[in-house]
N, C-alpha and C positions, 0 to 999 in steps of 0.2 A: 487312716490312719498315717501317725504322721512318718518322716521317714526313718527317722532313727528308729522307731521302734519296729517295723518294718524289715528294715535292714538286720536290725539284733535276731528277729525272728527268721529272716533267710538265711542268716548264720549259722544260727541254731541247727535248723532242719536240715543244710546242705553240707556245710562245713562243720560240726560241732568241736572240732578240736581248735578252732579258733574263737579265743578269747576278744568277744566284740566291745568294745567301750568307747566312749565319747572321742577319746583321744586317737583312735584306728583312723587310718588315711582313707576319705571314701572311696577317694582314684585306685586306691591298691584294692579295696573291696569288688570295686565295680570289675577290675580284671580277674580276680580271683573267681566273683560269681560266672562270670561270662564263659572262663575256662572251663568250670566244675561240671557245666552240663551241657552244653550244646559247640562246643568249639571243638573244634580238629586241630591239629600239632600246627598247622600251617598259620590256623586264626591265631593260636597259642601265642606265637610268634609274634605274629602283626602285632598283637594289643600289648604284649611286654616292651617290644620297640618302641612302640607308639608312646607309652607311658615315658621313656626314658626319653626322648626325644622332648618331650615336653619338659621334663625335668631339668637336662642338660642342654638346652638347644643349642649350645656351642661347641658340640661334641658331631664328628660325624662315625658312622657305623663303626669305620675300620678303628677310629681313637679308642673304643671300648675294647680292644686287645691288648691295650697299655694298663689295664688294671686300673687301680686306684691312681695310679699316675695321671690319669688322662683327666682326673678332676682334682688334683692335688699339686698344684705348680710347682711348693718347695720339695715334695718328695720326687719328682719328676726332676727335676736338676740334680736331685743327690743321686738318683738311681742313675740318669747318665753320664754321671762323673764316674760312678761304680762302674759301668758296664766298658770303662776304657781298660780296667784291669779287673775283669768279671771273678768273682771268688769262685763260679762254677766251673772256671777254665780247667781247672786239674781234673775235675769229675768227666769235662768233655774228653780230654785226653787218654783218660781210661778208658771210658766208654765206646771209643774208637779203636782202640786196642782189643779190648773185650768183641766188639762186635765182629772184629776181623779175624779172631782165634781161631784156629783151625780145631776141627775135631771131624765127625763122618760126613756131618752135612750141617755144613756152616750155618749162620745167622741168615746170611744173604740167600739162602738157598729156599730157605723157608718161607720168604716174602717175595711179593711181586716187585719188580724192577730193584731187587736184589738188597729190597729194604731201603732203599733211598728214595727220599721225599716221596713217604709213602703215609704218614704219621696222621694226616688228615684224613684220611678214609676211617680211622678209630674215633670211638666204638662204631661197630656197625653189629645187624642183625644179624647171626651164622643160620643161614638156613638149615644148613646140617646138621649142628648142635641145636638147633631150636633154642638159642639164647644169645645173649648180647656178649661180644668178643670185643675187648679192649687190647689196647698194645702190649700192654702189661701181660694180660692171657698169653696173646699171639708168642711172646717172647718165651715163656714157660712152656707153651706147648710145642715148641721147637726143641727146646732144652729135653722135654720128655720123649718124643721123638727120637733123642741121638742120647738114649738113656742116662741123661744128665740129672741131677737133683734140682729141684725148681728153686728160686731164687725168690728170697722175702718180697714181699710188696709193696711195703709201705717206705722204706729205706734201704739205704746200702748198696750193694753191687747192680741191684737194677736199675736205679735213678741212674747210673751213669751210660749203661747201655740206652735207655730212655732218651736220656740229655743227646745223647750222639744223634739218635735218629730222630729226634727233634729239631736238633740243628739242620740236620740235614731237610728238614722240611719246612726251613723260615720261609713265609713268603706265599706256602700254599694256603689255600683256602678250606674250611674245616668244612667238609663232606658229608655229614652224616644223615642217613635218610632211613625213613622208615618204610619198609616193604607195604605198598597197597594193598597185596592180598596178603599178608599176615596179620591176622586179629592179635595172635600172641605177641608179637612186637609192638603194635600198638597198645596191648595191654601191659607191655614192661615198660613202655615210653609214659603210659597214665598213670602208671606206680612210682615212677620216678618223678613227675610231676607231685603227685598226693605226699612223697614225700617232703619235698621243696616245700610246699605249704603248709605243712604238719606242725605242729605245735608240741613241743616234747622236753622232758627233763624238768628238773626243780626250776628252771628257771622259765619254762614256760615258753622258750621261743623256736621259733621255725626258722630254715635257712629266708626265708622271706622277711621273717620280721626285720633282719638287718639290712638283709642287700634288696630289698627290696623297697618297703615300706620307709626304711631309715637309710638308703642308700645317700652316699653326700654328708650326713651327719656323723658327729664325732661321738665316739664311744671312748671314754677317756680321753687319752692324748691321740688316739689314732682316726681317720677318716674312715667308713664302711664303705665299701667298693662296691659297685652295681654289679647285679649278679650276671648281668651281659658281657658278655668276655672272660668269664670264670676257667673257662679250660682253653685257653690259647696258648699258656705262659709256662706249663708243665714240664717236666718236672722243674723245682725251683728250687736255690740255695736260699735257705731260711738264714736271717742274720741273727734273729734270738736262738736260732739251736746251734748254728755255727755247720750245718750239714744239710745236703740235698734231700728233698723230699717228694713225694708224688702228690697228686692231686688228691687220691686218696687218704693219704696221711692228714692232709690237710682237713677233709670231710671227719677223720677223726679225731683232729684235735678241738674243731668247730663243738660236734656233740661232747666233750668231756668237758668244754668250758662251761656249756648250759648244763652240765652234771645230769645227761642224757645216756641211754644206753649207747656202748661204743660200738659200732657194728665195723667188722675189720675189713681193712683192704683187700677189693676184689671179692667182697660179698655180695649176694645178688642184691640186696637194697642198695648200696652205693656204685653197683654198676648201673642200674636203672637210674639212679639221681644223675650220674655220670651221660646216660643216654638222653636224658631230657635236658640238661643245658648243653649238650653239644647240641643238639638240635636245634637250640634255642640261638646257637653261635653261628649256625651255618653261615657260610659265606663270609666270616673273620679270618683275617691273616695270624696263620701261627707264628710267634715269635720267639719259643721256647727255645733252649733254656735260659730260666730269668732268676732275678734276684728278686727277695722280697722282702718285709721286715719280720 
């Protein structure tokens, strides 16, 4: 049996949502095949990083924290110029004021280390709740404990608080763990991974279609960023919308663009996706808040 026919049959058997074609990158398929059956999360991370190392040999691991700017020199120059007077500066100041706002038990009382330099530890598997807790979840949990209404998750006031907490965590390295004793945590990770690879929507794209298989290539006038490093720089000021947005808002926009079902911010599906990506990003330095097109 020829290689293509074997791979085609294999993909239909184990990844029926992946439409195999002659244009499908064989290196990507081998990663998917290896991670789908026998690989554990650490092996997943090693495989994905090895792929990017081969694709972009000029980059160090830390470079991926810069997102697309790591592979687009012109865009990086523009970004560095913008960072002189960053458009998220007002959100950062507002976030600090809100974070320090007095209420029965202020935000600082809800977090380890008074909420300073802790963003790298989110998301994590909450053993008590038996679910993934993101930093945005934790902010609203704090508000609930103090009889305050929850904040909307995708944009608005929560982005300013997240911006301040991210800023205090700059340079801290992502530390997302999957507890070895928790099968539920592993399942949540695996479901996040499945979401990353699953094709959906009218355009039949997956996250991997753009950010793994076609990373570094153009889509219209934009270069597609590597998936490695996607969780390092949030929340971000989006130049195309003129406002701050969260990582989950970006997930939602991507699904809208491929005409797929749009899961809401902080839904189980998107928290699992963040968990998967954050684990892949373990060890990368945080540099949020940031600016993106």
